[in-house]
N, CA, C, O and the ligand as a Tripos MOL2 file, in Angstrom:
@<TRIPOS>MOLECULE
protein
  289   287    73     0     0
PROTEIN
NO_CHARGES

@<TRIPOS>ATOM
      1 N          15.1980  -39.8840   -6.5610 N.3       1 MET1
      2 CA         14.0520  -39.2500   -7.2460 C.3       1 MET1
      3 C          13.3590  -38.2800   -6.2940 C.2       1 MET1
      4 O          13.1020  -38.5970   -5.1320 O.2       1 MET1
      5 N          13.0720  -37.1200   -6.8050 N.am      2 MET2
      6 CA         12.4010  -36.0860   -6.0070 C.3       2 MET2
      7 C          10.9870  -36.5440   -5.6810 C.2       2 MET2
      8 O          10.1890  -36.8540   -6.5660 O.2       2 MET2
      9 N          10.7120  -36.5760   -4.4150 N.am      3 ASP3
     10 CA          9.3790  -37.0110   -3.9910 C.3       3 ASP3
     11 C           8.3540  -35.9220   -4.3360 C.2       3 ASP3
     12 O           8.4660  -34.7730   -3.9100 O.2       3 ASP3
     13 N           7.3720  -36.3240   -5.1080 N.am      4 LEU4
     14 CA          6.3560  -35.3520   -5.5380 C.3       4 LEU4
     15 C           5.6000  -34.7660   -4.3470 C.2       4 LEU4
     16 O           5.2090  -33.5990   -4.3460 O.2       4 LEU4
     17 N           5.4070  -35.6120   -3.3360 N.am      5 LEU5
     18 CA          4.6740  -35.1250   -2.1620 C.3       5 LEU5
     19 C           5.4830  -34.0560   -1.4260 C.2       5 LEU5
     20 O           4.9360  -33.0550   -0.9640 O.2       5 LEU5
     21 N           6.8120  -34.2900   -1.3250 N.am      6 ASP6
     22 CA          7.6700  -33.2890   -0.6980 C.3       6 ASP6
     23 C           7.5880  -31.9750   -1.4530 C.2       6 ASP6
     24 O           7.4820  -30.8950   -0.8720 O.2       6 ASP6
     25 N           7.6410  -32.1120   -2.7760 N.am      7 HIS7
     26 CA          7.5930  -30.9150   -3.6130 C.3       7 HIS7
     27 C           6.2670  -30.1710   -3.4150 C.2       7 HIS7
     28 O           6.2340  -28.9490   -3.2710 O.2       7 HIS7
     29 N           5.1790  -30.9430   -3.4130 N.am      8 ALA8
     30 CA          3.8620  -30.3310   -3.2290 C.3       8 ALA8
     31 C           3.7880  -29.6170   -1.8890 C.2       8 ALA8
     32 O           3.1710  -28.5590   -1.7660 O.2       8 ALA8
     33 N           4.4240  -30.2100   -0.8930 N.am      9 GLN9
     34 CA          4.3950  -29.6070    0.4370 C.3       9 GLN9
     35 C           5.1670  -28.2890    0.4400 C.2       9 GLN9
     36 O           4.7500  -27.3080    1.0560 O.2       9 GLN9
     37 N           6.3020  -28.2890   -0.2610 N.am     10 LEU10
     38 CA          7.0920  -27.0500   -0.3440 C.3      10 LEU10
     39 C           6.2820  -25.9430   -0.9950 C.2      10 LEU10
     40 O           6.2550  -24.8110   -0.5120 O.2      10 LEU10
     41 N           5.6240  -26.2770   -2.0930 N.am     11 VAL11
     42 CA          4.8120  -25.2830   -2.8120 C.3      11 VAL11
     43 C           3.6950  -24.7790   -1.9040 C.2      11 VAL11
     44 O           3.3790  -23.5890   -1.8810 O.2      11 VAL11
     45 N           3.1090  -25.7050   -1.1600 N.am     12 GLU12
     46 CA          2.0030  -25.3430   -0.2780 C.3      12 GLU12
     47 C           2.4830  -24.3840    0.8160 C.2      12 GLU12
     48 O           1.8100  -23.4050    1.1410 O.2      12 GLU12
     49 N           3.6530  -24.6840    1.3730 N.am     13 GLU13
     50 CA          4.1910  -23.8190    2.4190 C.3      13 GLU13
     51 C           4.5010  -22.4360    1.8740 C.2      13 GLU13
     52 O           4.2630  -21.4240    2.5330 O.2      13 GLU13
     53 N           5.0300  -22.4090    0.6750 N.am     14 GLU14
     54 CA          5.3540  -21.1260    0.0420 C.3      14 GLU14
     55 C           4.0720  -20.3150   -0.1740 C.2      14 GLU14
     56 O           4.0330  -19.1110    0.0790 O.2      14 GLU14
     57 N           3.0390  -20.9940   -0.6420 N.am     15 ASP15
     58 CA          1.7510  -20.3260   -0.8510 C.3      15 ASP15
     59 C           1.2180  -19.7620    0.4610 C.2      15 ASP15
     60 O           0.7400  -18.6290    0.5190 O.2      15 ASP15
     61 N           1.3080  -20.5700    1.5030 N.am     16 ARG16
     62 CA          0.7680  -20.1450    2.7870 C.3      16 ARG16
     63 C           1.5410  -18.9340    3.3180 C.2      16 ARG16
     64 O           0.9660  -17.9850    3.8500 O.2      16 ARG16
     65 N           2.8730  -19.0060    3.1520 N.am     17 ARG17
     66 CA          3.7070  -17.9060    3.6200 C.3      17 ARG17
     67 C           3.3410  -16.6190    2.8880 C.2      17 ARG17
     68 O           3.2620  -15.5420    3.4800 O.2      17 ARG17
     69 N           3.1200  -16.7660    1.5820 N.am     18 ARG18
     70 CA          2.7790  -15.5920    0.7830 C.3      18 ARG18
     71 C           1.4210  -15.0280    1.2030 C.2      18 ARG18
     72 O           1.2310  -13.8120    1.2520 O.2      18 ARG18
     73 N           0.4820  -15.9250    1.5040 N.am     19 ALA19
     74 CA         -0.8500  -15.4890    1.9160 C.3      19 ALA19
     75 C          -0.7770  -14.7430    3.2440 C.2      19 ALA19
     76 O          -1.4830  -13.7570    3.4530 O.2      19 ALA19
     77 N           0.0910  -15.2290    4.1440 N.am     20 ILE20
     78 CA          0.2290  -14.5680    5.4490 C.3      20 ILE20
     79 C           0.8360  -13.1780    5.2650 C.2      20 ILE20
     80 O           0.3840  -12.2110    5.8780 O.2      20 ILE20
     81 N           1.8520  -13.0860    4.4260 N.am     21 VAL21
     82 CA          2.4900  -11.7860    4.1770 C.3      21 VAL21
     83 C           1.4700  -10.8200    3.5740 C.2      21 VAL21
     84 O           1.4070   -9.6530    3.9630 O.2      21 VAL21
     85 N           0.6720  -11.3110    2.6230 N.am     22 ALA22
     86 CA         -0.3280  -10.4570    1.9870 C.3      22 ALA22
     87 C          -1.3360   -9.9670    3.0190 C.2      22 ALA22
     88 O          -1.7710   -8.8160    2.9760 O.2      22 ALA22
     89 N          -1.6970  -10.8320    3.9280 N.am     23 ARG23
     90 CA         -2.6680  -10.4640    4.9480 C.3      23 ARG23
     91 C          -2.0740   -9.4380    5.9100 C.2      23 ARG23
     92 O          -2.7420   -8.4860    6.3130 O.2      23 ARG23
     93 N          -0.7990   -9.6500    6.2720 N.am     24 GLN24
     94 CA         -0.1480   -8.6940    7.1600 C.3      24 GLN24
     95 C          -0.0790   -7.3240    6.5040 C.2      24 GLN24
     96 O          -0.2830   -6.2990    7.1540 O.2      24 GLN24
     97 N           0.2130   -7.3210    5.2020 N.am     25 GLU25
     98 CA          0.2870   -6.0400    4.4960 C.3      25 GLU25
     99 C          -1.0760   -5.3690    4.4570 C.2      25 GLU25
    100 O          -1.1840   -4.1480    4.5670 O.2      25 GLU25
    101 N          -2.1260   -6.1910    4.2980 N.am     26 MET26
    102 CA         -3.4800   -5.6520    4.2500 C.3      26 MET26
    103 C          -3.8290   -5.0350    5.6000 C.2      26 MET26
    104 O          -4.4220   -3.9590    5.6650 O.2      26 MET26
    105 N          -3.4550   -5.7320    6.6860 N.am     27 LEU27
    106 CA         -3.7670   -5.2280    8.0200 C.3      27 LEU27
    107 C          -2.9840   -3.9500    8.3060 C.2      27 LEU27
    108 O          -3.4980   -3.0150    8.9190 O.2      27 LEU27
    109 N          -1.7300   -3.9280    7.8520 N.am     28 ARG28
    110 CA         -0.9140   -2.7380    8.0510 C.3      28 ARG28
    111 C          -1.5200   -1.5630    7.3010 C.2      28 ARG28
    112 O          -1.4900   -0.4240    7.7690 O.2      28 ARG28
    113 N          -2.0680   -1.8600    6.1300 N.am     29 GLY29
    114 CA         -2.6430   -0.8020    5.3040 C.3      29 GLY29
    115 C          -4.0540   -0.4480    5.7280 C.2      29 GLY29
    116 O          -4.6850    0.4280    5.1380 O.2      29 GLY29
    117 N          -4.5520   -1.1320    6.7540 N.am     30 CYS30
    118 CA         -5.9210   -0.9040    7.2030 C.3      30 CYS30
    119 C          -6.0780    0.5390    7.6470 C.2      30 CYS30
    120 O          -5.2890    1.0410    8.4480 O.2      30 CYS30
    121 N          -7.1020    1.2030    7.1230 N.am     31 GLY31
    122 CA         -7.3280    2.5900    7.4950 C.3      31 GLY31
    123 C          -6.6110    3.5660    6.5830 C.2      31 GLY31
    124 O          -6.9140    4.7590    6.5720 O.2      31 GLY31
    125 N          -5.6420    3.0420    5.8060 N.am     32 ARG32
    126 CA         -4.9700    3.9290    4.8510 C.3      32 ARG32
    127 C          -5.9100    4.1450    3.6760 C.2      32 ARG32
    128 O          -6.5300    3.2010    3.1870 O.2      32 ARG32
    129 N          -6.0150    5.3850    3.2260 N.am     33 LYS33
    130 CA         -6.8660    5.6730    2.0730 C.3      33 LYS33
    131 C          -6.0790    6.4850    1.0740 C.2      33 LYS33
    132 O          -5.1230    7.1780    1.4230 O.2      33 LYS33
    133 N          -6.4900    6.3930   -0.1640 N.am     34 ASN34
    134 CA         -5.8530    7.1940   -1.2010 C.3      34 ASN34
    135 C          -6.7850    8.3250   -1.5940 C.2      34 ASN34
    136 O          -8.0070    8.1870   -1.5450 O.2      34 ASN34
    137 N          -6.2030    9.4270   -1.9790 N.am     35 CYS35
    138 CA         -6.9440   10.5970   -2.4180 C.3      35 CYS35
    139 C          -7.7770   10.2380   -3.6530 C.2      35 CYS35
    140 O          -7.2700    9.6150   -4.5860 O.2      35 CYS35
    141 N          -9.0510   10.6290   -3.6580 N.am     36 MET36
    142 CA         -9.9090   10.3000   -4.8030 C.3      36 MET36
    143 C          -9.5620   11.1610   -6.0150 C.2      36 MET36
    144 O          -9.9540   10.8420   -7.1380 O.2      36 MET36
    145 N          -8.8370   12.2400   -5.7920 N.am     37 ALA37
    146 CA         -8.5110   13.1370   -6.9040 C.3      37 ALA37
    147 C          -7.1870   12.7650   -7.5610 C.2      37 ALA37
    148 O          -7.1210   12.6270   -8.7830 O.2      37 ALA37
    149 N          -6.1210   12.5990   -6.7580 N.am     38 CYS38
    150 CA         -4.8170   12.3470   -7.3630 C.3      38 CYS38
    151 C          -4.3170   10.9330   -7.0900 C.2      38 CYS38
    152 O          -3.3470   10.5020   -7.7140 O.2      38 CYS38
    153 N          -4.9500   10.1990   -6.1770 N.am     39 GLY39
    154 CA         -4.5550    8.8150   -5.9250 C.3      39 GLY39
    155 C          -3.4030    8.6640   -4.9590 C.2      39 GLY39
    156 O          -3.0230    7.5410   -4.6280 O.2      39 GLY39
    157 N          -2.8390    9.7660   -4.5000 N.am     40 ASP40
    158 CA         -1.7690    9.6780   -3.5140 C.3      40 ASP40
    159 C          -2.3600    9.2400   -2.1740 C.2      40 ASP40
    160 O          -3.5330    9.4910   -1.9010 O.2      40 ASP40
    161 N          -1.5520    8.5880   -1.3410 N.am     41 PRO41
    162 CA         -2.0630    8.2200   -0.0180 C.3      41 PRO41
    163 C          -2.3820    9.4710    0.7850 C.2      41 PRO41
    164 O          -1.6170   10.4360    0.7690 O.2      41 PRO41
    165 N          -3.5030    9.4570    1.4820 N.am     42 ILE42
    166 CA         -3.8510   10.5700    2.3620 C.3      42 ILE42
    167 C          -3.0350   10.4090    3.6280 C.2      42 ILE42
    168 O          -2.9730    9.3120    4.1830 O.2      42 ILE42
    169 N          -2.4110   11.4720    4.0950 N.am     43 GLY43
    170 CA         -1.5520   11.4090    5.2730 C.3      43 GLY43
    171 C          -2.3050   10.8720    6.4840 C.2      43 GLY43
    172 O          -3.4870   11.1590    6.6740 O.2      43 GLY43
    173 N          -1.5980   10.0850    7.3030 N.am     44 THR44
    174 CA         -2.2430    9.5200    8.4840 C.3      44 THR44
    175 C          -2.6270   10.6170    9.4580 C.2      44 THR44
    176 O          -3.6180   10.4880   10.1770 O.2      44 THR44
    177 N          -1.8430   11.7130    9.4900 N.am     45 ASP45
    178 CA         -2.1850   12.8410   10.3570 C.3      45 ASP45
    179 C          -3.5320   13.4140    9.9550 C.2      45 ASP45
    180 O          -4.3820   13.7100   10.7940 O.2      45 ASP45
    181 N          -3.7000   13.5600    8.6520 N.am     46 ARG46
    182 CA         -4.9440   14.1310    8.1310 C.3      46 ARG46
    183 C          -6.1120   13.1940    8.4060 C.2      46 ARG46
    184 O          -7.2020   13.6370    8.7680 O.2      46 ARG46
    185 N          -5.8780   11.8940    8.2310 N.am     47 LEU47
    186 CA         -6.9590   10.9350    8.4740 C.3      47 LEU47
    187 C          -7.3200   10.8730    9.9530 C.2      47 LEU47
    188 O          -8.4750   10.6460   10.3120 O.2      47 LEU47
    189 N          -6.3160   11.0780   10.8090 N.am     48 ALA48
    190 CA         -6.5930   11.0780   12.2480 C.3      48 ALA48
    191 C          -7.4700   12.2670   12.6080 C.2      48 ALA48
    192 O          -8.3650   12.1640   13.4470 O.2      48 ALA48
    193 N          -7.1990   13.4060   11.9580 N.am     49 ALA49
    194 CA         -7.9670   14.6130   12.2370 C.3      49 ALA49
    195 C          -9.3200   14.5770   11.5350 C.2      49 ALA49
    196 O         -10.3270   15.0410   12.0710 O.2      49 ALA49
    197 N          -9.3260   14.0160   10.3220 N.am     50 MET50
    198 CA        -10.5510   13.9600    9.5180 C.3      50 MET50
    199 C         -10.7240   12.5610    8.9300 C.2      50 MET50
    200 O         -10.3560   12.3270    7.7790 O.2      50 MET50
    201 N         -11.2780   11.6310    9.7050 N.am     51 PRO51
    202 CA        -11.3750   10.2330    9.2440 C.3      51 PRO51
    203 C         -12.1820   10.0850    7.9560 C.2      51 PRO51
    204 O         -12.0200    9.1010    7.2340 O.2      51 PRO51
    205 N         -13.0370   11.0400    7.6690 N.am     52 ASN52
    206 CA        -13.8630   10.9220    6.4650 C.3      52 ASN52
    207 C         -13.2480   11.6120    5.2510 C.2      52 ASN52
    208 O         -13.8710   11.6810    4.1920 O.2      52 ASN52
    209 N         -12.0390   12.1160    5.4020 N.am     53 ALA53
    210 CA        -11.4010   12.8190    4.2920 C.3      53 ALA53
    211 C         -11.2730   11.8950    3.0860 C.2      53 ALA53
    212 O         -10.8610   10.7440    3.2290 O.2      53 ALA53
    213 N         -11.6170   12.3810    1.9180 N.am     54 VAL54
    214 CA        -11.4870   11.5800    0.7010 C.3      54 VAL54
    215 C         -10.4140   12.1450   -0.2140 C.2      54 VAL54
    216 O         -10.0530   11.5260   -1.2140 O.2      54 VAL54
    217 N          -9.8980   13.3410    0.1350 N.am     55 ARG55
    218 CA         -8.8380   13.9420   -0.6720 C.3      55 ARG55
    219 C          -7.6400   14.2330    0.2070 C.2      55 ARG55
    220 O          -7.7730   14.4390    1.4140 O.2      55 ARG55
    221 N          -6.4660   14.2470   -0.4130 N.am     56 CYS56
    222 CA         -5.2830   14.6470    0.3340 C.3      56 CYS56
    223 C          -5.3690   16.1500    0.5780 C.2      56 CYS56
    224 O          -6.1830   16.8510   -0.0240 O.2      56 CYS56
    225 N          -4.5230   16.6180    1.4600 N.am     57 LEU57
    226 CA         -4.5780   18.0290    1.8700 C.3      57 LEU57
    227 C          -4.4280   18.9550    0.6650 C.2      57 LEU57
    228 O          -5.1350   19.9560    0.5430 O.2      57 LEU57
    229 N          -3.4920   18.6030   -0.2260 N.am     58 ARG58
    230 CA         -3.2270   19.4440   -1.3910 C.3      58 ARG58
    231 C          -4.4660   19.5860   -2.2600 C.2      58 ARG58
    232 O          -4.8200   20.6900   -2.6730 O.2      58 ARG58
    233 N          -5.1280   18.4580   -2.5390 N.am     59 CYS59
    234 CA         -6.3020   18.4940   -3.4110 C.3      59 CYS59
    235 C          -7.4690   19.1770   -2.7110 C.2      59 CYS59
    236 O          -8.2460   19.8910   -3.3460 O.2      59 CYS59
    237 N          -7.5950   18.9620   -1.4020 N.am     60 GLN60
    238 CA         -8.6780   19.5910   -0.6610 C.3      60 GLN60
    239 C          -8.5250   21.1100   -0.6890 C.2      60 GLN60
    240 O          -9.4940   21.8430   -0.8870 O.2      60 GLN60
    241 N          -7.2970   21.5660   -0.4890 N.am     61 GLU61
    242 CA         -7.0400   23.0100   -0.5110 C.3      61 GLU61
    243 C          -7.3320   23.5770   -1.8880 C.2      61 GLU61
    244 O          -7.9220   24.6500   -2.0120 O.2      61 GLU61
    245 N          -6.9200   22.8620   -2.9170 N.am     62 GLY62
    246 CA         -7.1740   23.3190   -4.2700 C.3      62 GLY62
    247 C          -8.6620   23.4040   -4.5380 C.2      62 GLY62
    248 O          -9.1260   24.3370   -5.1930 O.2      62 GLY62
    249 N          -9.4010   22.4530   -4.0470 N.am     63 ARG63
    250 CA        -10.8380   22.4340   -4.2710 C.3      63 ARG63
    251 C         -11.5320   23.5690   -3.5230 C.2      63 ARG63
    252 O         -12.4440   24.2080   -4.0480 O.2      63 ARG63
    253 N         -11.0890   23.8100   -2.2930 N.am     64 GLU64
    254 CA        -11.7000   24.8920   -1.5170 C.3      64 GLU64
    255 C         -11.4280   26.2390   -2.1590 C.2      64 GLU64
    256 O         -12.2880   27.1190   -2.1870 O.2      64 GLU64
    257 N         -10.2110   26.3820   -2.6760 N.am     65 ARG65
    258 CA         -9.8730   27.6290   -3.3520 C.3      65 ARG65
    259 C         -10.7670   27.8160   -4.5750 C.2      65 ARG65
    260 O         -11.2520   28.9130   -4.8540 O.2      65 ARG65
    261 N         -10.9690   26.7110   -5.2950 N.am     66 TRP66
    262 CA        -11.7830   26.7560   -6.5050 C.3      66 TRP66
    263 C         -13.2300   27.0810   -6.1480 C.2      66 TRP66
    264 O         -13.8830   27.8590   -6.8440 O.2      66 TRP66
    265 N         -13.7310   26.4900   -5.0690 N.am     67 ASN67
    266 CA        -15.1100   26.7420   -4.6310 C.3      67 ASN67
    267 C         -15.2960   28.2050   -4.2330 C.2      67 ASN67
    268 O         -16.3200   28.8170   -4.5360 O.2      67 ASN67
    269 N         -14.2920   28.7550   -3.5520 N.am     68 ARG68
    270 CA        -14.3910   30.1550   -3.1330 C.3      68 ARG68
    271 C         -14.4510   31.0710   -4.3430 C.2      68 ARG68
    272 O         -15.2290   32.0240   -4.3890 O.2      68 ARG68
    273 N         -13.6030   30.7570   -5.3270 N.am     69 ARG69
    274 CA        -13.5510   31.5890   -6.5320 C.3      69 ARG69
    275 C         -14.8840   31.5090   -7.2710 C.2      69 ARG69
    276 O         -15.3960   32.4960   -7.7980 O.2      69 ARG69
    277 N         -15.4340   30.2650   -7.2860 N.am     70 LYS70
    278 CA        -16.6900   30.0440   -7.9710 C.3      70 LYS70
    279 C         -17.8190   30.8220   -7.2780 C.2      70 LYS70
    280 O         -18.7440   31.3020   -7.9330 O.2      70 LYS70
    281 N         -17.7290   30.9390   -5.9420 N.am     71 GLY71
    282 CA        -18.7880   31.5930   -5.1760 C.3      71 GLY71
    283 C         -18.7750   33.1030   -5.3260 C.2      71 GLY71
    284 O         -19.7480   33.7660   -4.9670 O.2      71 GLY71
    285 N         -17.6780   33.6620   -5.8540 N.am     72 GLN72
    286 CA        -17.6030   35.1320   -5.9340 C.3      72 GLN72
    287 C         -18.4840   35.7080   -7.0300 C.2      72 GLN72
    288 O         -18.5230   36.9250   -7.2150 O.2      72 GLN72
    289 ZN         -4.7970   14.4600   -3.8510 Zn       73 ZN73
@<TRIPOS>BOND
     1     1     2 1
     2     2     3 1
     3     3     4 2
     4     3     5 am
     5     5     6 1
     6     6     7 1
     7     7     8 2
     8     7     9 am
     9     9    10 1
    10    10    11 1
    11    11    12 2
    12    11    13 am
    13    13    14 1
    14    14    15 1
    15    15    16 2
    16    15    17 am
    17    17    18 1
    18    18    19 1
    19    19    20 2
    20    19    21 am
    21    21    22 1
    22    22    23 1
    23    23    24 2
    24    23    25 am
    25    25    26 1
    26    26    27 1
    27    27    28 2
    28    27    29 am
    29    29    30 1
    30    30    31 1
    31    31    32 2
    32    31    33 am
    33    33    34 1
    34    34    35 1
    35    35    36 2
    36    35    37 am
    37    37    38 1
    38    38    39 1
    39    39    40 2
    40    39    41 am
    41    41    42 1
    42    42    43 1
    43    43    44 2
    44    43    45 am
    45    45    46 1
    46    46    47 1
    47    47    48 2
    48    47    49 am
    49    49    50 1
    50    50    51 1
    51    51    52 2
    52    51    53 am
    53    53    54 1
    54    54    55 1
    55    55    56 2
    56    55    57 am
    57    57    58 1
    58    58    59 1
    59    59    60 2
    60    59    61 am
    61    61    62 1
    62    62    63 1
    63    63    64 2
    64    63    65 am
    65    65    66 1
    66    66    67 1
    67    67    68 2
    68    67    69 am
    69    69    70 1
    70    70    71 1
    71    71    72 2
    72    71    73 am
    73    73    74 1
    74    74    75 1
    75    75    76 2
    76    75    77 am
    77    77    78 1
    78    78    79 1
    79    79    80 2
    80    79    81 am
    81    81    82 1
    82    82    83 1
    83    83    84 2
    84    83    85 am
    85    85    86 1
    86    86    87 1
    87    87    88 2
    88    87    89 am
    89    89    90 1
    90    90    91 1
    91    91    92 2
    92    91    93 am
    93    93    94 1
    94    94    95 1
    95    95    96 2
    96    95    97 am
    97    97    98 1
    98    98    99 1
    99    99   100 2
   100    99   101 am
   101   101   102 1
   102   102   103 1
   103   103   104 2
   104   103   105 am
   105   105   106 1
   106   106   107 1
   107   107   108 2
   108   107   109 am
   109   109   110 1
   110   110   111 1
   111   111   112 2
   112   111   113 am
   113   113   114 1
   114   114   115 1
   115   115   116 2
   116   115   117 am
   117   117   118 1
   118   118   119 1
   119   119   120 2
   120   119   121 am
   121   121   122 1
   122   122   123 1
   123   123   124 2
   124   123   125 am
   125   125   126 1
   126   126   127 1
   127   127   128 2
   128   127   129 am
   129   129   130 1
   130   130   131 1
   131   131   132 2
   132   131   133 am
   133   133   134 1
   134   134   135 1
   135   135   136 2
   136   135   137 am
   137   137   138 1
   138   138   139 1
   139   139   140 2
   140   139   141 am
   141   141   142 1
   142   142   143 1
   143   143   144 2
   144   143   145 am
   145   145   146 1
   146   146   147 1
   147   147   148 2
   148   147   149 am
   149   149   150 1
   150   150   151 1
   151   151   152 2
   152   151   153 am
   153   153   154 1
   154   154   155 1
   155   155   156 2
   156   155   157 am
   157   157   158 1
   158   158   159 1
   159   159   160 2
   160   159   161 am
   161   161   162 1
   162   162   163 1
   163   163   164 2
   164   163   165 am
   165   165   166 1
   166   166   167 1
   167   167   168 2
   168   167   169 am
   169   169   170 1
   170   170   171 1
   171   171   172 2
   172   171   173 am
   173   173   174 1
   174   174   175 1
   175   175   176 2
   176   175   177 am
   177   177   178 1
   178   178   179 1
   179   179   180 2
   180   179   181 am
   181   181   182 1
   182   182   183 1
   183   183   184 2
   184   183   185 am
   185   185   186 1
   186   186   187 1
   187   187   188 2
   188   187   189 am
   189   189   190 1
   190   190   191 1
   191   191   192 2
   192   191   193 am
   193   193   194 1
   194   194   195 1
   195   195   196 2
   196   195   197 am
   197   197   198 1
   198   198   199 1
   199   199   200 2
   200   199   201 am
   201   201   202 1
   202   202   203 1
   203   203   204 2
   204   203   205 am
   205   205   206 1
   206   206   207 1
   207   207   208 2
   208   207   209 am
   209   209   210 1
   210   210   211 1
   211   211   212 2
   212   211   213 am
   213   213   214 1
   214   214   215 1
   215   215   216 2
   216   215   217 am
   217   217   218 1
   218   218   219 1
   219   219   220 2
   220   219   221 am
   221   221   222 1
   222   222   223 1
   223   223   224 2
   224   223   225 am
   225   225   226 1
   226   226   227 1
   227   227   228 2
   228   227   229 am
   229   229   230 1
   230   230   231 1
   231   231   232 2
   232   231   233 am
   233   233   234 1
   234   234   235 1
   235   235   236 2
   236   235   237 am
   237   237   238 1
   238   238   239 1
   239   239   240 2
   240   239   241 am
   241   241   242 1
   242   242   243 1
   243   243   244 2
   244   243   245 am
   245   245   246 1
   246   246   247 1
   247   247   248 2
   248   247   249 am
   249   249   250 1
   250   250   251 1
   251   251   252 2
   252   251   253 am
   253   253   254 1
   254   254   255 1
   255   255   256 2
   256   255   257 am
   257   257   258 1
   258   258   259 1
   259   259   260 2
   260   259   261 am
   261   261   262 1
   262   262   263 1
   263   263   264 2
   264   263   265 am
   265   265   266 1
   266   266   267 1
   267   267   268 2
   268   267   269 am
   269   269   270 1
   270   270   271 1
   271   271   272 2
   272   271   273 am
   273   273   274 1
   274   274   275 1
   275   275   276 2
   276   275   277 am
   277   277   278 1
   278   278   279 1
   279   279   280 2
   280   279   281 am
   281   281   282 1
   282   282   283 1
   283   283   284 2
   284   283   285 am
   285   285   286 1
   286   286   287 1
   287   287   288 2
@<TRIPOS>SUBSTRUCTURE
     1 MET1         2 RESIDUE 1 A MET
     2 MET2         6 RESIDUE 1 A MET
     3 ASP3        10 RESIDUE 1 A ASP
     4 LEU4        14 RESIDUE 1 A LEU
     5 LEU5        18 RESIDUE 1 A LEU
     6 ASP6        22 RESIDUE 1 A ASP
     7 HIS7        26 RESIDUE 1 A HIS
     8 ALA8        30 RESIDUE 1 A ALA
     9 GLN9        34 RESIDUE 1 A GLN
    10 LEU10       38 RESIDUE 1 A LEU
    11 VAL11       42 RESIDUE 1 A VAL
    12 GLU12       46 RESIDUE 1 A GLU
    13 GLU13       50 RESIDUE 1 A GLU
    14 GLU14       54 RESIDUE 1 A GLU
    15 ASP15       58 RESIDUE 1 A ASP
    16 ARG16       62 RESIDUE 1 A ARG
    17 ARG17       66 RESIDUE 1 A ARG
    18 ARG18       70 RESIDUE 1 A ARG
    19 ALA19       74 RESIDUE 1 A ALA
    20 ILE20       78 RESIDUE 1 A ILE
    21 VAL21       82 RESIDUE 1 A VAL
    22 ALA22       86 RESIDUE 1 A ALA
    23 ARG23       90 RESIDUE 1 A ARG
    24 GLN24       94 RESIDUE 1 A GLN
    25 GLU25       98 RESIDUE 1 A GLU
    26 MET26      102 RESIDUE 1 A MET
    27 LEU27      106 RESIDUE 1 A LEU
    28 ARG28      110 RESIDUE 1 A ARG
    29 GLY29      114 RESIDUE 1 A GLY
    30 CYS30      118 RESIDUE 1 A CYS
    31 GLY31      122 RESIDUE 1 A GLY
    32 ARG32      126 RESIDUE 1 A ARG
    33 LYS33      130 RESIDUE 1 A LYS
    34 ASN34      134 RESIDUE 1 A ASN
    35 CYS35      138 RESIDUE 1 A CYS
    36 MET36      142 RESIDUE 1 A MET
    37 ALA37      146 RESIDUE 1 A ALA
    38 CYS38      150 RESIDUE 1 A CYS
    39 GLY39      154 RESIDUE 1 A GLY
    40 ASP40      158 RESIDUE 1 A ASP
    41 PRO41      162 RESIDUE 1 A PRO
    42 ILE42      166 RESIDUE 1 A ILE
    43 GLY43      170 RESIDUE 1 A GLY
    44 THR44      174 RESIDUE 1 A THR
    45 ASP45      178 RESIDUE 1 A ASP
    46 ARG46      182 RESIDUE 1 A ARG
    47 LEU47      186 RESIDUE 1 A LEU
    48 ALA48      190 RESIDUE 1 A ALA
    49 ALA49      194 RESIDUE 1 A ALA
    50 MET50      198 RESIDUE 1 A MET
    51 PRO51      202 RESIDUE 1 A PRO
    52 ASN52      206 RESIDUE 1 A ASN
    53 ALA53      210 RESIDUE 1 A ALA
    54 VAL54      214 RESIDUE 1 A VAL
    55 ARG55      218 RESIDUE 1 A ARG
    56 CYS56      222 RESIDUE 1 A CYS
    57 LEU57      226 RESIDUE 1 A LEU
    58 ARG58      230 RESIDUE 1 A ARG
    59 CYS59      234 RESIDUE 1 A CYS
    60 GLN60      238 RESIDUE 1 A GLN
    61 GLU61      242 RESIDUE 1 A GLU
    62 GLY62      246 RESIDUE 1 A GLY
    63 ARG63      250 RESIDUE 1 A ARG
    64 GLU64      254 RESIDUE 1 A GLU
    65 ARG65      258 RESIDUE 1 A ARG
    66 TRP66      262 RESIDUE 1 A TRP
    67 ASN67      266 RESIDUE 1 A ASN
    68 ARG68      270 RESIDUE 1 A ARG
    69 ARG69      274 RESIDUE 1 A ARG
    70 LYS70      278 RESIDUE 1 A LYS
    71 GLY71      282 RESIDUE 1 A GLY
    72 GLN72      286 RESIDUE 1 A GLN
    73 ZN73       289 GROUP 0 **** ****
């Protein structure tokens, strides 16, 4: 007969393993941000140069172009 305690322990270990993996993924993703306009990840190069960037380079350029046109 399958020992219920053994089974519970297996489930518990699986849960713990999954929690650790989730945490590692969260830490790896630390500092990664997504563009507020298109939702794509903002490049790490761009974030290194501009830590406060909220848009990816493409959207930022599009917005600046739009602002310039609006200012004319
Ligand atoms: Zn974008």
